[in-house]
N, C-alpha and C positions, 0 to 999 in steps of 0.2 A: 702763619705760625699757630694761630688759634684753631683754625678749622681744617687745615691740611690741604687748602686750595686757595688760589688767588680769587679775590672778590671781583665782581663785575665793576667796570669803571664808575658807574653811578654810585654804587655802595662805597667804593674807595673814596670818592669825592665827598660823599656825605660824612664818612668818618673823619676825613680831614677837617671838615667844617665843625664837627663836634669837638675836636681837639682844639681848634682855634677858639671856640666859644667858651671852653673850660680853662684856657691858658692863664688868664689873669682877670682879677676882679677886686682890685683895691684892697682894703684892710679887712678882709674876711678873717674868720677865726684862725685858720691855719697860716695865712700870710702874716698876721700880727704875731702869732706864736713864733714863727721862723725869725721875724725881725727882732723880737724880744730876746731870743736866745743869742742872735748875732750881736746884739748890743753888749753882751758880756765879753766880747771878743772870742767867742767860741768858734770852733772850725765850721766852715761851710757844711760839712757832712753832719755835724751835730745839729745845726740849725735846720737842715732839711729833715732830719729824723724827727725833730720836735714838731715840725710842720705836719709830718705824716701822722704823728700821734693825734694831733688835733683833727686832722681830716678823717680819721677812722671812726669818729662818733656818728651816730645815726642822724643827728641834726645837721651834720655838715656833709662830708663826702659819702656817708652811708645812706643819705636820704633817698637817692634814686633806687637803691636796693630795696628800701622799705616801700617805695612806690610800687615796684614790681611785685613784692609780696602781697600788697594790697590788691592789685589787679588779679593776681592768681587766687586770692581769697574770695573776691566778689564774683569773678568769672563771667557774669552775664549782665547786660545793660539793665535789664528790668530789676536787678537786685541792687543797683547803685543807689537809688533813693533811700530805701530803708537802711542800708548799711551806713551811708553817710549821715543820715538824720540821727541814727542811734549814737554814732560815734561823737558827733558835735554836741548833742544834748547831754551826753555824759561828761563833757568837758575835754574830750579828746581832740587830736589833730588829724587832719587829712594830710598825709605826707605829700610834700611837693606843691602844696598851696600856701601862698602868703610869703612875704619876704621882709627882712628886717630893714631894708633900705627903700626898695621900690614901693610906692603906693599906687602905682599902675602896673600894667602887665610887664613883667620882666622881658626886655626885648629878646633875650636869648630864647625864652619860651616861645615867642612868636615864630622864630626861625625853626625851632625844633618841631612845633606843631605842623608846620608846613612840610617838613621833612618826613614826619610820621605819615602824614596823609599820602605823600608821593611813594614812600616805601610800601605802604599797605597795598596800593594799586599795583605797583611793580611786582610785589611778591604774591599777589593774589590772596592776601590774608589780611582782612580789614578788622578782625576782631579786636585786637588790642588798642588800635587807634580809636575805634568807635566807643569802646568801653572807657578809655581815657577821657574822651570828650564828654561822655555822659556824666562821669564823676565830676568833671570840671563844672558843668552846667548845674548839676544838683548842689555841689558845694557852694557855689555862688549864691544860689537861691536860699539855701538853708542858713548860710552865714548872714545873709541880709536880714532874714527873719529874726535870728537870734541875737545878733550884734548891731544891726542897723548900719552895717558897714559893708564895703566892698572887699573882696579878696580875689587874688589873681594867681595863676600858676607861675611857679618859678622855674629855674633852669632843670631842676631835677624831675619835674612832673613828666615832660614828654621825652626826656633823654631815656627814661626807663623803657618804654615800649620800643623806642628807636634802637637801643642796644640789644634788647631781646630779639627783635626781628633780624638784627645783624648776626645773630647766633652767639652773642657774648653771653657767658654764664652769669648769673646774678651775683655770685660772690666775687666776680672780676670787675664789677661796675666801679667800685672805689679805686682798685688799681689803675683802671683806665683813666679815671679823674686825675690821679696822681701823675701819670705819665704826661698828661697835658699840663697840669698846674706847676709841675717842677720848673718849667721855664719862667713862670711869674715868680715863684718863690726865689729862684736864683737871682733874678733881677733885683728884687727887693733886698735880698741879703747882701748882695754886692754893694748896693747903694748904701746900706746901713753900715757895712764894714768899712767902707771908704769915706764915710761922713759927708757924702754929698747932700744929704737931706737936712743937715743942720751944721752949725759952724764947727763943731768938733764932736767926736764920737762920745756918746753918753749913755750910761746904763739906764734902761727902762725901769722905773720903779714907781708905779702909780701910788698916790696917796690913798689911804683907806681908814675908815673908822668902823670898828666892830660894833654892830647894833643887835646882834643875835643873842639867843639865850639857850642854844642847843647844848645839852649836857649828856648826850648819849642815851643809850637804851635804859640806863639805870636811874636816870633822873638827876636832879640838881641838889639834893640834900647832902650837906657836908657832915660827915661823922668824924669826930676827933680820933686820932690814932689809938689812944688808950681805950676807946669804947668799941673799937671795930672787932667783929668776930675773927678768930684765928683762921 
């Protein structure tokens, strides 16, 4: 449906594996959002739409699109080191590197790296896989120098070149993620709505204490009404 022809069996199998890898991943941002909305007794559809909204952000479902943009910007392996070094030294992030939960390599990234290597050989186009691995190596080295810590690729890092080699357009990476993740969202939402996760259905409402001092672009000075300019 995307390309106008049936994929070869190996690519079809690889795509199935990608969908499985993205189908469920515990309390990530979009899943939590879907469950929170479901806790209000909202409809399944409303809960899924809320999850989609969370997925649309570049730090969640949009991350692999940002990885592909990075690859297209760097273009060549020999440009990876200066690009990554400048990005990190300015306090920026290398998209697809690092994870909020994993402190070792994301196991999904391990599978996708191998898939990337196989596809590169099968398609006779090793550029994107080689460039991805070069960025991975440089990012690990630079992060170790700057932070004294290790950093590893997450699921988004190698899914970008994999989807690109499959012929999927960059702006469809997040919808493909959603096609897969909707099964996980639905499972969580059903569990939440039928109260299997706790003794009774209960509205999610985290406690919070406001400690900020943001007063907008005009500052925090209070001017009594009678002294304000008309």
